[in-house]
SEMARVEX-890893 format. One record per residue: x, y, z of N, C-alpha, C, CB in turn; residue in three letters; residue number from 1. Coordinates in Angstrom, 3 decimals. Each point is the difference from the previous one (the first is absolute). Glycine has a CB too. Layout:
REM residues N
<r <X Y Z> <X Y Z> <X Y Z> <X Y Z> ALA NUM>
...
***
This chain:
REM residues 66
<r <58.823 84.448 80.286> <-0.816 -0.226 -1.167> <-0.137 -1.514 -0.200> <0.750 2.206 -1.056> MET 1>
<r <-1.935 -2.683 1.189> <-0.261 -1.429 -0.181> <-0.122 -0.317 -1.484> <-1.163 -0.111 2.237> ALA 2>
<r <1.755 -1.009 -2.622> <-0.049 -0.453 -1.387> <-0.311 -1.488 -0.013> <1.650 1.785 -0.729> THR 3>
<r <-2.578 -2.180 -0.108> <-0.324 -1.414 -0.144> <0.722 -0.550 -1.227> <-2.260 0.336 1.110> ASN 4>
<r <3.020 -1.404 -0.904> <0.716 -0.643 -1.091> <-0.271 -1.493 0.024> <1.784 1.772 0.067> LEU 5>
<r <-1.883 -2.349 -1.231> <-0.185 -1.446 -0.107> <1.377 -0.616 -0.237> <-2.386 0.240 -0.922> ASP 6>
<r <3.089 -0.530 2.011> <1.369 -0.519 -0.065> <-0.046 -1.513 0.181> <0.959 2.178 0.904> ILE 7>
<r <-0.158 -2.877 -1.689> <0.117 -1.450 0.109> <0.444 -0.345 1.428> <0.567 -0.223 -2.490> ASP 8>
<r <-1.424 -0.429 3.242> <0.258 -0.296 1.409> <1.180 -0.948 0.199> <-2.415 0.353 0.432> GLN 9>
<r <2.629 -1.250 -1.371> <1.141 -0.912 0.101> <1.304 0.786 -0.077> <-1.356 -1.856 -1.041> THR 10>
<r <1.432 2.773 0.084> <1.203 0.830 -0.130> <0.184 0.892 1.220> <-0.257 -0.033 -2.491> LEU 11>
<r <-0.820 0.588 2.967> <0.074 0.893 1.153> <0.478 -0.741 1.244> <-1.840 1.381 -0.981> LEU 12>
<r <1.298 -2.563 1.222> <0.438 -0.797 1.150> <1.484 -0.353 -0.109> <-2.324 -0.931 0.222> LYS 13>
<r <2.746 0.558 -1.423> <1.407 -0.334 -0.200> <0.890 1.220 0.227> <-0.670 -1.781 -1.637> GLU 14>
<r <0.235 2.950 1.174> <0.771 1.228 0.194> <0.148 0.332 1.482> <-0.813 0.837 -2.217> ALA 15>
<r <-0.249 -1.053 2.973> <0.052 0.258 1.439> <1.001 -0.939 0.663> <-2.399 0.773 -0.026> VAL 16>
<r <2.381 -2.041 -0.368> <0.901 -0.988 0.590> <1.445 0.251 -0.412> <-1.866 -1.661 0.006> ILE 17>
<r <2.092 1.801 -1.305> <1.369 0.175 -0.512> <0.619 1.296 0.521> <-0.616 -1.299 -2.064> VAL 18>
<r <-0.173 2.352 2.114> <0.513 1.286 0.462> <-0.025 0.163 1.504> <-0.753 0.935 -2.123> GLY 19>
<r <0.201 -1.930 2.805> <-0.118 0.037 1.465> <-0.707 1.269 0.469> <2.094 -1.363 0.182> ARG 20>
<r <-3.167 1.701 -0.885> <-0.779 1.178 0.349> <-1.023 -0.352 1.055> <0.337 0.942 -2.289> HIS 21>
<r <-0.745 0.053 3.054> <-0.986 -0.213 1.054> <-1.423 0.046 -0.529> <1.594 0.986 1.617> ARG 22>
<r <-1.762 -0.385 -2.793> <-1.347 0.130 -0.536> <0.026 -0.030 -1.524> <-0.679 1.326 2.022> SER 23>
<r <-0.502 -1.507 -2.591> <-0.135 0.038 -1.449> <0.325 1.391 -0.519> <-1.740 -1.807 0.093> LYS 24>
<r <1.289 2.818 0.653> <0.259 1.386 -0.389> <1.503 0.270 -0.077> <-2.167 0.700 1.071> LYS 25>
<r <2.915 -1.197 -0.103> <1.452 0.202 0.005> <0.649 -0.665 -1.211> <-0.034 0.113 2.508> ALA 26>
<r <-0.455 -1.297 -2.855> <0.539 -0.710 -1.165> <-0.283 0.767 -1.289> <-0.312 -2.183 1.201> ALA 27>
<r <-0.910 2.689 -1.341> <-0.370 0.750 -1.197> <0.787 1.304 -0.074> <-2.299 -1.018 0.060> VAL 28>
<r <2.442 1.707 1.054> <0.749 1.261 0.032> <1.450 -0.228 -0.418> <-1.507 0.859 1.827> THR 29>
<r <2.122 -1.897 -1.289> <1.388 -0.312 -0.354> <0.120 -0.367 -1.472> <0.412 -0.777 2.342> GLU 30>
<r <-1.356 0.022 -2.845> <0.020 -0.388 -1.414> <-0.106 1.223 -0.898> <-1.035 -2.203 0.589> ALA 31>
<r <0.185 3.143 -0.225> <-0.149 1.223 -0.791> <1.281 0.838 0.030> <-2.466 -0.008 0.490> LEU 32>
<r <3.106 0.093 0.671> <1.262 0.748 0.111> <1.074 -0.629 -0.892> <-0.590 0.670 2.367> LYS 33>
<r <0.682 -1.996 -2.339> <0.986 -0.689 -0.834> <-0.307 0.177 -1.485> <0.352 -1.667 1.836> GLU 34>
<r <-1.616 1.628 -2.198> <-0.426 0.192 -1.388> <0.413 1.384 -0.494> <-1.943 -1.567 0.363> TYR 35>
<r <1.673 2.571 0.440> <0.342 1.379 -0.363> <1.514 0.158 -0.119> <-2.076 0.837 1.162> ILE 36>
<r <2.816 -1.369 -0.194> <1.467 0.105 -0.029> <0.573 -0.675 -1.242> <0.037 0.048 2.510> ALA 37>
<r <-0.548 -1.213 -2.856> <0.498 -0.730 -1.171> <-0.231 0.805 -1.283> <-0.455 -2.185 1.176> ARG 38>
<r <-0.701 2.790 -1.282> <-0.299 0.773 -1.208> <0.836 1.276 -0.075> <-2.323 -0.924 0.027> HIS 39>
<r <2.599 1.534 1.114> <0.875 1.178 0.016> <1.422 -0.391 -0.411> <-1.415 1.047 1.818> LYS 40>
<r <1.874 -2.207 -1.363> <1.328 -0.475 -0.381> <0.075 -0.239 -1.502> <0.276 -1.047 2.262> GLN 41>
<r <-1.322 0.514 -2.840> <-0.012 -0.246 -1.440> <0.063 1.308 -0.774> <-1.312 -2.097 0.374> GLN 42>
<r <0.689 3.144 0.152> <0.063 1.304 -0.659> <1.419 0.558 0.043> <-2.396 0.427 0.617> GLN 43>
<r <3.088 -0.643 0.485> <1.373 0.485 0.132> <0.919 -0.749 -0.954> <-0.423 0.596 2.404> ILE 44>
<r <0.223 -1.896 -2.540> <0.838 -0.802 -0.897> <-0.078 0.530 -1.429> <-0.350 -2.010 1.471> VAL 45>
<r <-0.798 2.515 -1.865> <-0.152 0.549 -1.352> <0.911 1.202 -0.232> <-2.361 -0.801 -0.014> LYS 46>
<r <2.804 1.455 1.095> <0.859 1.176 -0.130> <1.475 -0.348 -0.201> <-1.622 1.215 1.422> LEU 47>
<r <2.000 -2.461 -1.164> <1.406 -0.387 -0.166> <0.463 0.298 -1.418> <-0.263 -1.796 1.742> PHE 48>
<r <1.402 2.439 -1.832> <0.568 0.321 -1.297> <-0.528 1.292 -0.595> <0.271 -2.404 -0.345> GLY 49>
<r <-1.170 3.088 1.038> <-0.562 1.236 -0.547> <0.566 1.250 0.672> <-2.074 -1.264 -0.528> THR 50>
<r <2.848 1.087 1.589> <0.556 1.135 0.728> <1.438 0.225 -0.448> <-1.508 -0.457 1.983> VAL 51>
<r <1.800 1.683 -2.393> <1.361 0.347 -0.403> <0.792 0.425 1.230> <-0.796 0.705 -2.301> ASP 52>
<r <2.050 -1.073 2.333> <0.865 0.407 1.093> <1.403 0.251 -0.537> <-1.384 -1.320 1.655> TYR 53>
<r <2.115 2.097 -0.901> <1.363 0.335 -0.381> <0.952 -0.972 0.688> <-0.610 2.446 -0.319> SER 54>
<r <1.412 -3.137 -0.438> <0.909 -0.997 0.563> <1.095 0.637 0.854> <-0.466 -1.454 -1.968> GLU 55>
<r <0.764 2.721 1.756> <1.058 0.650 0.775> <-0.560 0.763 1.210> <1.349 0.192 -2.106> ASP 56>
<r <-2.628 -0.358 2.431> <-0.607 0.667 1.151> <0.584 -0.579 1.278> <-2.129 0.428 -1.293> TYR 57>
<r <2.560 0.449 2.214> <0.588 -0.423 1.266> <-1.018 0.223 1.115> <2.341 0.547 -0.823> ASP 58>
<r <-3.062 -1.597 1.199> <-1.033 0.126 1.020> <0.577 0.332 1.363> <-1.378 -1.603 -1.279> TYR 59>
<r <2.619 1.200 1.543> <0.621 0.260 1.291> <0.261 1.489 0.221> <1.036 -2.263 -0.107> ARG 60>
<r <-0.847 2.963 -0.966> <0.321 1.425 0.057> <-1.144 0.793 0.632> <1.448 -0.256 -2.040> LYS 61>
<r <-2.670 -0.183 1.894> <-1.158 0.751 0.468> <-0.532 -0.478 1.350> <-0.558 0.397 -2.369> HIS 62>
<r <1.239 -1.351 2.978> <-0.430 -0.466 1.323> <0.410 0.984 1.069> <0.174 -2.365 -0.761> ARG 63>
<r <-0.991 2.477 1.790> <0.326 0.867 1.138> <0.797 -0.795 1.018> <-2.082 1.382 -0.369> ARG 64>
<r <2.975 -0.717 1.016> <0.741 -0.635 1.101> <-0.713 0.321 1.289> <2.202 0.159 -1.235> ARG 65>
<r <-2.386 -1.182 2.074> <-0.709 0.192 1.272> <0.938 0.442 1.091> <-1.644 -1.718 -0.671> ALA 66>
***
């Protein structure tokens, strides 16, 4: 699927150089992956302190022996 975007060429060139990418497409793809990952991490951080757990739970008890 072809998409036309008006991307700042200075930023794009710098991203290609800094990321050592072979193409502009590779730089944009990597940037999008990092953007998505960062936003997913921020969503997870919002969950800190909202999960209840039992302090006396023994996680070792439920492990399988190989």
